[in-house]
N, C-alpha and C positions, 0 to 999 in steps of 0.2 A: 213789149209793154202792151198791156191791155188798156182798153178805154177806162175801165174802173180804176186802174192804177194811175192813169193820167188825171182823172177827176180828183183822186186823192192828192196828187202833187199840186194841182191847181187850188184845191182847198187850202193847202198849206201856203201857197203863194199869196192868195187873197187875204190871208190873215194880216199881212203887213203891206199889201199893195192894193191899190184901187183899180188898176188896169193891167192888161197883159197884151204884149205884142209878140207874135211868134218870132219875128226876126231879131228883136232886141233882147227878149227875155228867155227864150227857150234854153240857151246854154247856161243861163243862171240857175235854172232848175235841174236840167240834165247836163251835168258837167262831162260825163263820159258815157258814150253809147256805142255799141257795135252796129246799130241800125238807126241812124238819125232820121232817115225818111220815114221808116215805119213808126218810129216814136212820134214824129211830127203828125203823122196821120192819126195816131191815137189821140194826141192833144187836140187836133182839129175837131175830131168827133166829140171829144169831151167838152170842148167849148160850145159846140152846137147843143149838146145835152144841157149844159148850164144855161144856155139861152132859152131852151124849151122849158126849163124849170123856173124861168123868170128871174134868174140871178144876175145875168149879164146881158148887155146889148153890144153889138159890134158896130163900129163906125170907122169908115175909111177917111183918113186925114193925110194929105201929102203922099198918097200912094201906099200908105201903110194901114193895116187893119188893127184897130185897138179894141179889145174886149174889156168893157168897163162895167164894174159893179153897178147895179141899180141903186143900191143903198149900202151903207157900211156893212162889211161882212158879219160883224157881231150882231147886227140887227136881224139876221136871218134865223129862222128856227124850223124845226121839223116836228111833225106829229107822227107818232108811231103807235101801233096797236100791239099789245103784248098778250100772250096767252096767260091764263091763270097759273099754269105751271111755272112760267118764267117769273111772274110776279111773286110767287111763293119762294122761288129760289133766290131772287134778289133780296127780298125781305129777310130770308133766313141768313144770308151772308152778312147783311148789315147788322141784323139784330144779334147774331153770334159775336160779331166784332164789338158791338156795344156792350154785351155782357162781359167780354174779356177785358174791356177797358173801363168798366164801371161808368159807362156813359149812357144815361137815360134820356138825354135830350135829342139824340139822333135816331131813336127807334123808328123803324120803317113799318108803315101800314101797307100790307099786300093789296088792299083794296084801293090804294091811292099812291101808286108808284110815281115818283117825280124825277125830274132831271137831277136833283140833289141826291137822290138815292143811287142813281147810276154813277154820279161823281164819287160817292162813297165807295162803291164797289171798285171803281178804277183806283182810288186811293189805296184801298186794301191790296189790290193786285200789285200796285207799284211797290208797296212795302214788302210784299213777299218776293218780288223780283229783285229788289235791292238787297234783301237778306241773302238770296241765293248768290248774287254777284259778290257780296262781301265775303261769303263763305268760300267761294271759289278762289278769291284773291289771297286767302290765308294759307 
């Protein structure tokens, strides 16, 4: 397991939990592993990275270290920079889908890409994946 994979697992964990303790919670996230100590090392570094990103603080209580969110997970956000090429691509996907579905309210402006536009691209991708799954099952 890489540190990046561990961060992803912790992100999923923190969606529903406010704190993480390696002793109590590791096996709830990683049910089966061939390398538990290596995976714990990845989680340990991932937790340090989350602390450096100001998402969690660690606190020892009763000999156990708890990694506690600083605020509700849903209150965190990220700022990203995207290239003009990516903006045009995202807008093109969303706008083509809007054309196909006769939906003029969700048209995407490539000069102002929003989180909602990325959500639409994810929605479109999920529709396509579900279509492929349905076709495979037939």
